[in-house]
GUBA-386470 format. One record per residue (C-alpha): x, z, y negated. Coordinates in nm, 4 decimals, padded with zeros to 6 digits. Layout:
<rs>
R         px         pz         py
R          X          Z          Y
...
</rs>
This chain:
<rs>
R         px         pz         py
R    07.3192    11.5323   -13.2394
R    07.4341    11.1733   -13.2501
R    07.5210    11.0749   -12.8932
R    07.6981    10.7936   -12.7117
R    07.5950    10.8023   -12.3456
R    07.8405    10.6836   -12.0770
R    07.7186    10.5881   -11.7303
R    07.6863    10.2948   -11.4933
R    07.4747    10.3213   -11.1720
R    07.1065    10.3908   -11.1135
R    07.1778    10.7606   -11.0620
R    07.2717    10.7867   -11.4322
R    06.9444    10.6406   -11.5612
R    06.7345    10.9622   -11.5366
R    06.9841    11.1379   -11.7639
R    06.9742    10.8534   -12.0152
R    06.5941    10.8651   -12.0080
R    06.5966    11.2420   -12.0673
R    06.8192    11.2033   -12.3725
R    06.6134    10.9134   -12.5070
R    06.3029    11.1312   -12.4767
R    06.4632    11.4205   -12.6626
R    06.3377    11.4753   -13.0172
R    06.6598    11.6551   -13.1073
R    06.9175    11.3892   -13.0292
R    06.9822    11.0250   -13.1155
R    07.1401    10.8001   -12.8520
R    07.3292    10.5595   -13.0776
R    07.4914    10.3535   -12.8001
R    07.5824    10.3516   -12.4323
R    07.9165    10.2866   -12.2652
R    07.9072    10.1272   -11.9217
R    08.1200    09.9216   -11.6840
R    08.1341    09.5437   -11.7372
R    07.8745    09.3224   -11.5688
R    07.9589    09.2753   -11.2013
R    07.8875    09.0031   -10.9402
R    07.5822    09.0763   -10.7271
R    07.3701    08.9112   -10.4589
R    07.4373    08.6023   -10.2511
R    07.4991    08.3885   -10.5573
R    07.7458    08.6451   -10.6935
R    07.5948    08.6115   -11.0395
R    07.7053    08.8616   -11.3034
R    07.4514    09.1423   -11.3384
R    07.4386    09.4191   -11.5976
R    07.4631    09.7765   -11.4732
R    07.1400    09.9781   -11.4395
R    07.2406    10.1833   -11.7439
R    07.3035    09.8680   -11.9479
R    06.9656    09.7283   -11.8465
R    06.7856    10.0488   -11.9466
R    06.9700    10.0609   -12.2796
R    06.8784    09.7008   -12.3544
R    06.5121    09.7794   -12.2844
R    06.5388    10.0645   -12.5363
R    06.7118    09.8454   -12.7954
R    07.0374    10.0419   -12.7877
R    07.3843    09.8971   -12.8421
R    07.5787    09.8497   -12.5159
R    07.9579    09.8786   -12.5041
R    08.1263    09.7292   -12.1949
R    08.5036    09.7796   -12.2308
R    08.7237    09.6507   -11.9499
R    08.9170    09.9729   -12.0002
R    08.8237    10.2724   -12.2170
R    09.1651    10.2532   -12.3850
R    09.0940    09.9052   -12.5280
R    09.1615    09.9161   -12.9069
R    08.8399    09.7309   -12.9968
R    08.6299    09.9767   -12.7992
R    08.8019    10.2795   -12.9523
R    08.7575    10.1345   -13.3008
R    08.3856    10.0789   -13.2432
R    08.3445    10.4310   -13.1036
R    08.5049    10.5726   -13.4169
R    08.2671    10.3667   -13.6307
R    07.9650    10.5067   -13.4433
R    08.1097    10.8566   -13.4922
R    07.9262    11.0423   -13.2128
R    07.8947    11.4193   -13.2170
R    07.9127    11.4255   -12.8379
R    07.9397    11.1811   -12.5471
R    07.7381    11.2849   -12.2380
R    07.8633    11.1201   -11.9178
R    07.7053    11.0545   -11.5762
R    07.8953    10.8476   -11.3173
R    08.0648    10.6211   -11.5705
R    08.3319    10.5104   -11.3245
R    08.6504    10.4959   -11.5327
R    08.9088    10.7500   -11.6458
R    08.8927    10.8362   -12.0148
R    09.2211    10.8470   -12.2100
R    09.3016    11.1211   -12.4594
R    09.2496    10.8745   -12.7456
R    08.8850    10.8410   -12.6411
R    08.8336    11.2091   -12.5551
R    08.9371    11.3139   -12.9058
R    08.6822    11.0980   -13.0937
R    08.3523    11.2909   -13.0584
R    08.3352    11.6263   -13.2354
R    08.2137    11.8092   -12.9239
R    08.4027    11.5960   -12.6728
R    08.2713    11.4228   -12.3608
R    08.0423    11.6326   -12.1397
R    08.0078    11.5252   -11.7782
R    07.7209    11.5850   -11.5360
R    07.8857    11.6217   -11.1947
R    07.6852    11.6465   -10.8726
R    07.8412    11.9560   -10.7176
R    07.8925    12.3235   -10.7907
R    08.2385    12.3024   -10.9412
R    08.5123    12.3745   -10.8509
R    08.3762    12.2575   -10.5143
R    08.3914    11.8846   -10.4427
R    08.5863    11.7488   -10.7368
R    08.6085    11.3708   -10.7174
R    08.4145    11.0497   -10.6691
R    08.1872    11.1418   -10.3746
R    08.0709    11.5044   -10.4069
R    07.7259    11.4553   -10.2556
R    07.8578    11.2674   -09.9528
R    08.1171    11.5354   -09.8844
R    07.8588    11.8138   -09.9179
R    07.6489    11.6483   -09.6456
R    07.9520    11.5741   -09.4268
R    08.0668    11.9352   -09.4526
R    07.7249    12.0733   -09.3625
R    07.6829    12.2615   -09.6919
R    07.3487    12.4416   -09.7098
R    07.3499    12.4562   -10.0908
R    07.4937    12.2275   -10.3549
R    07.3961    12.1484   -10.7129
R    07.5067    11.9951   -11.0402
R    07.7426    12.1087   -11.3151
R    07.7913    12.0118   -11.6782
R    08.1469    12.0511   -11.8028
R    08.3778    11.9446   -12.0834
R    08.5964    11.6568   -11.9682
R    08.9712    11.7100   -11.9770
R    09.2429    11.4775   -11.8525
R    09.2449    11.6502   -11.5108
R    09.0113    11.5561   -11.2243
R    08.6784    11.7352   -11.2891
R    08.8720    12.0460   -11.3923
R    08.7267    12.1159   -11.7381
R    08.5383    12.4294   -11.8460
R    08.1739    12.4603   -11.7394
R    07.8640    12.4700   -11.9611
R    07.5878    12.5052   -11.7030
R    07.4847    12.4687   -11.3376
R    07.1756    12.4170   -11.1254
R    07.1507    12.4620   -10.7481
R    06.9795    12.2485   -10.4857
R    06.9217    12.3167   -10.1152
R    07.0574    12.0615   -09.8694
R    06.7778    11.9883   -09.6233
R    06.8597    11.9386   -09.2533
R    06.7584    11.5711   -09.2592
R    06.8965    11.4838   -09.6041
R    07.0986    11.1676   -09.6410
R    07.3397    11.1412   -09.9312
R    07.0893    10.9093   -10.0957
R    06.8054    11.1616   -10.0616
R    07.0110    11.4451   -10.2055
R    07.1616    11.2400   -10.4872
R    06.8171    11.1246   -10.5992
R    06.6956    11.4832   -10.6328
R    07.0129    11.5884   -10.8134
R    06.9908    11.2931   -11.0523
R    06.6502    11.4039   -11.1785
R    06.7211    11.7772   -11.1794
R    07.0605    11.7172   -11.3391
R    06.9042    11.5122   -11.6181
R    06.7273    11.8234   -11.7397
R    07.0501    12.0221   -11.7189
R    07.2379    11.7626   -11.9252
R    06.9677    11.7547   -12.1935
R    06.9642    12.1361   -12.2085
R    07.3429    12.1356   -12.2370
R    07.3243    11.9016   -12.5369
R    07.0698    12.1397   -12.6947
R    07.2935    12.4400   -12.6369
R    07.6001    12.2701   -12.7798
R    07.4052    12.1727   -13.0915
R    07.2674    12.5270   -13.1303
R    07.6041    12.6869   -13.0701
R    07.4483    12.8986   -12.7942
R    07.6591    12.7510   -12.5123
R    08.0265    12.8172   -12.4609
R    08.2251    12.6383   -12.1921
R    08.3714    12.8796   -11.9353
R    08.6885    12.7965   -11.7349
R    08.6314    12.7063   -11.3719
R    08.7214    12.9567   -11.1022
R    09.0704    12.9186   -10.9603
R    08.9435    12.9722   -10.6042
R    08.7113    12.7457   -10.4076
R    08.8569    12.4125   -10.5195
R    08.7816    12.1249   -10.2819
R    08.8232    11.7503   -10.3224
R    08.5734    11.4705   -10.2638
R    08.7543    11.1354   -10.2574
R    08.5638    10.8115   -10.2117
R    08.4402    10.7562   -09.8541
R    08.6001    10.4409   -09.7121
R    08.4563    10.2112   -09.4476
R    08.7118    10.3395   -09.1991
R    08.6096    10.6990   -09.2775
R    08.2552    10.6007   -09.1758
R    08.3467    10.4967   -08.8205
R    08.1749    10.7168   -08.5613
R    08.3924    10.8960   -08.3069
R    08.1572    10.9516   -08.0148
R    08.3870    11.2222   -07.8761
R    08.2917    11.4353   -08.1783
R    08.0136    11.6928   -08.1355
R    07.6595    11.5678   -08.1946
R    07.6227    11.7750   -08.5116
R    07.9264    11.6045   -08.6640
R    07.7949    11.2600   -08.5685
R    07.4618    11.3428   -08.7331
R    07.6323    11.4589   -09.0519
R    07.8476    11.1468   -09.0654
R    07.5438    10.9191   -09.0310
R    07.3517    11.1069   -09.3004
R    07.6525    11.1510   -09.5287
R    07.7358    10.7802   -09.5214
R    07.3767    10.6705   -09.5911
R    07.3071    10.4501   -09.7747
R    07.6732    10.3581   -09.8321
R    07.9127    10.2722   -09.6853
R    07.7031    10.3163   -09.3689
R    07.8232    10.4852   -09.0493
R    07.9226    10.2326   -08.7845
R    08.0495    10.1794   -08.4347
R    08.1387    09.8857   -08.2106
R    07.9189    09.7366   -07.9395
R    08.0286    09.4374   -07.7297
R    08.3090    09.3732   -07.9758
R    08.0891    09.3572   -08.2863
R    08.0248    09.6118   -08.5573
R    07.6948    09.7980   -08.5356
R    07.5816    10.0208   -08.8206
R    07.4000    10.3362   -08.7190
R    07.1464    10.4102   -08.9918
R    06.9732    10.7183   -08.8490
R    07.0003    10.9470   -08.5475
R    06.8117    11.2541   -08.4288
R    06.9684    11.5520   -08.2560
R    06.8469    11.6111   -07.9022
R    07.0051    11.9461   -07.8052
R    06.8135    11.9757   -07.4780
R    06.9613    11.6563   -07.3375
R    07.3109    11.6364   -07.1847
R    07.4890    11.4497   -06.9091
R    07.5987    11.1327   -07.0897
R    07.9616    11.0489   -07.1578
R    08.0654    10.9983   -07.5228
R    07.9126    10.6710   -07.6457
R    07.7284    10.6092   -07.3163
R    07.3859    10.4541   -07.3724
R    07.0635    10.5373   -07.1958
R    06.7599    10.3212   -07.2720
R    06.3986    10.4148   -07.2074
R    06.0854    10.2233   -07.3049
R    06.0744    10.3507   -07.6632
R    06.4035    10.5352   -07.7104
R    06.7792    10.4908   -07.7023
R    07.0136    10.7846   -07.6468
R    07.3921    10.8003   -07.6862
R    07.6315    11.0603   -07.5533
R    07.8664    11.2551   -07.7795
R    08.1310    11.5224   -07.7321
R    07.8533    11.7781   -07.6940
R    07.4868    11.6940   -07.6366
R    07.3033    11.3636   -07.6740
R    07.1703    11.2025   -07.9923
R    06.8797    10.9627   -08.0163
R    06.9526    10.6417   -08.2058
R    06.6640    10.5768   -08.4425
R    06.7713    10.2933   -08.6743
R    07.0618    10.0519   -08.6318
R    07.1813    09.7388   -08.8077
R    07.3587    09.4684   -08.6091
R    07.6204    09.2623   -08.7888
R    07.4586    09.0032   -09.0169
R    07.1051    09.1366   -08.9621
R    06.8621    09.3747   -09.1289
R    06.8113    09.7358   -09.0140
R    06.5819    09.7683   -08.7122
R    06.4495    10.0343   -08.4811
R    06.7034    10.1149   -08.2130
R    06.4500    10.0585   -07.9323
R    06.3822    09.7053   -08.0619
R    06.7553    09.6368   -08.0831
R    06.8097    09.7618   -07.7285
R    06.5362    09.5382   -07.5893
R    06.6884    09.2388   -07.7632
R    07.0440    09.2875   -07.6388
R    06.9388    09.4023   -07.2879
R    07.1764    09.6940   -07.2467
R    07.3189    09.7364   -06.8978
R    07.3802    10.0674   -06.7217
R    07.7106    10.2240   -06.8173
R    07.7589    10.0335   -07.1453
R    07.9036    10.2395   -07.4253
R    07.9229    10.2396   -07.8007
R    08.2670    10.2377   -07.9550
R    08.4217    10.0029   -07.6994
</rs>
């Protein structure tokens, strides 16, 4: 089939690579978000998908909005059979959805109808899901509500961050998306409506959502830290300044510290929660790079009774 691939971040690149490697399909162009400011100099930088497409010599379309007349006209000229999508980052209007013969097929990183929305992997970790996966489905105008072509499953490991899990799903999902394109071309795949039960939503995680409540149980604190890694980063306050908490370890045998209360040993830092204690492993003070929590504690010289979150 003749394809136009839509995607923006690094997580979409494995799927683009899988389609480029396919001997059955031609990627005629990619659609991605416009170049965005990056780094200290805030210079405009092309998206990872745009960079990969340029390396492959493929036309790159960067509409400000997918309803722009010039973009729609160019898409009609290319005349794709299907438009596979991975994390494009913009809502597609009906005028765009109607152009490809087989529509726009999205690779979504959850087992739909669970975790519809912008942050499915983060919410799976936050909720303590033991299994998640990826789904290919036909895009409709609703939020991730279209009929399903295929699924794969993936175990959520006890120490997984959102970044860890998303990386595995990006590569496994690339194979699913390529197989879905094959099945659509063969006529062997038929999209099946999603189940009416089990719908859950996964809105974007905000910075305020990522603030640690030390009165929460330790398990919830651990999930928040892992679910918000690498972005936006779980955080707390110490001596009036923001402190990101990059990694913790559960210590179920240790109790006796008030929520947020710090205890410092030679090579460890522990903090109390609403249940048992957690060990701080990596932290990031405001304006600095991530560092081991024990090194941070030695530098700031924590006094007895000091607490996080105050």
